[in-house]
C-alpha positions as CSV (number, residue, x, y, z in Angstrom):
1,X,-104.3,-0.1,113.9
2,X,-107.5,1.8,113.5
3,X,-107.7,-0.1,110.5
4,X,-107.3,-3.5,111.5
5,X,-110.0,-3.1,114.3
6,X,-112.6,-1.6,111.7
7,X,-112.2,-4.9,109.8
8,X,-112.0,-6.9,113.0
9,X,-114.9,-4.8,114.0
10,X,-117.2,-5.6,110.2
11,X,-116.1,-9.8,111.5
12,X,-117.1,-9.6,114.6
13,X,-120.6,-8.0,113.2
14,X,-120.6,-10.6,110.1
15,X,-120.3,-13.4,113.1
16,X,-122.7,-12.1,115.6
17,X,-125.4,-12.0,112.3
18,X,-124.8,-15.4,111.3
19,X,-125.0,-16.4,114.8
20,X,-128.2,-15.1,115.4
21,X,-128.9,-16.5,111.9
22,X,-128.4,-19.8,113.2
23,X,-132.9,-20.2,113.9
24,X,-133.5,-19.5,111.2
25,X,-131.5,-22.0,108.4
26,X,-133.8,-24.4,108.1
27,X,-133.6,-28.7,107.8
28,X,-131.5,-28.7,104.5
29,X,-128.7,-26.0,105.9
30,X,-129.8,-23.2,103.5
31,X,-130.1,-20.0,104.3
32,X,-133.6,-18.2,103.3
33,X,-132.9,-15.2,100.8
34,X,-134.2,-12.4,102.9
35,X,-131.6,-12.1,105.8
36,X,-128.8,-13.1,103.2
37,X,-130.0,-9.8,101.2
38,X,-130.1,-8.3,105.8
39,X,-126.5,-9.6,105.8
40,X,-125.5,-7.9,102.6
41,X,-126.8,-4.4,103.7
42,X,-125.2,-4.0,106.8
43,X,-122.6,-5.2,105.9
44,X,-121.9,-2.1,103.6
45,X,-121.3,0.8,106.2
46,X,-119.0,-0.9,107.5
47,X,-116.9,-1.6,104.7
48,X,-117.1,2.0,103.4
49,X,-116.2,3.2,106.2
50,X,-112.5,1.3,105.9
51,X,-112.7,1.4,102.1
52,X,-112.1,5.4,103.2
53,X,-110.2,4.5,105.9
54,X,-107.3,3.4,103.7
55,X,-109.0,5.3,100.6
56,X,-109.3,8.5,101.5
57,X,-110.2,10.3,98.4
58,X,-109.1,14.5,97.6
59,X,-108.9,15.4,100.5
60,X,-109.0,14.8,105.0
61,X,-111.3,11.9,104.2
62,X,-111.5,10.0,107.9
63,X,-115.4,9.8,108.6
64,X,-118.8,8.6,106.9
65,X,-119.7,12.3,104.8
66,X,-116.5,11.9,103.2
67,X,-117.3,8.3,102.9
68,X,-121.2,8.9,101.1
69,X,-119.3,11.7,99.2
70,X,-116.9,9.2,97.3
71,X,-119.5,7.1,97.0
72,X,-117.8,4.1,98.9
73,X,-121.5,3.2,100.4
74,X,-123.2,2.9,96.5
75,X,-119.5,0.8,95.6
76,X,-120.9,-1.4,98.6
77,X,-124.1,-2.3,98.0
78,X,-123.4,-2.7,94.3
79,X,-121.4,-5.9,95.4
80,X,-122.5,-7.2,97.9
81,X,-125.8,-7.6,96.6
82,X,-124.0,-8.7,93.8
83,X,-122.8,-11.6,94.9
84,X,-125.9,-11.9,97.4
85,X,-128.0,-12.7,93.8
86,X,-125.1,-14.7,93.1
87,X,-125.3,-17.3,95.3
88,X,-129.0,-17.4,95.3
89,X,-129.4,-18.3,92.2
90,X,-126.6,-21.0,92.6
91,X,-128.8,-22.1,95.8
92,X,-124.9,-22.4,97.5
93,X,-126.9,-21.0,100.7
């Protein structure tokens, strides 16, 4: 049940950030690149916490320190920034 709560909290945060971005979207309905990068950085801690809850690693990994030891923030930062760069290059946003 906690995993579902963490995932829903992450999605709620993404929706809230997107709602705050609406005034910055230009007339062509595109989000500026720096706001996409900011969103990628803000989602990383939540993805890391969900990951440590699902795959606890070698110990009783249940908190942020264990997530950092397992390397989940680096993993998710690499993936989210890579995806963001790919979307910016394609001008999908």
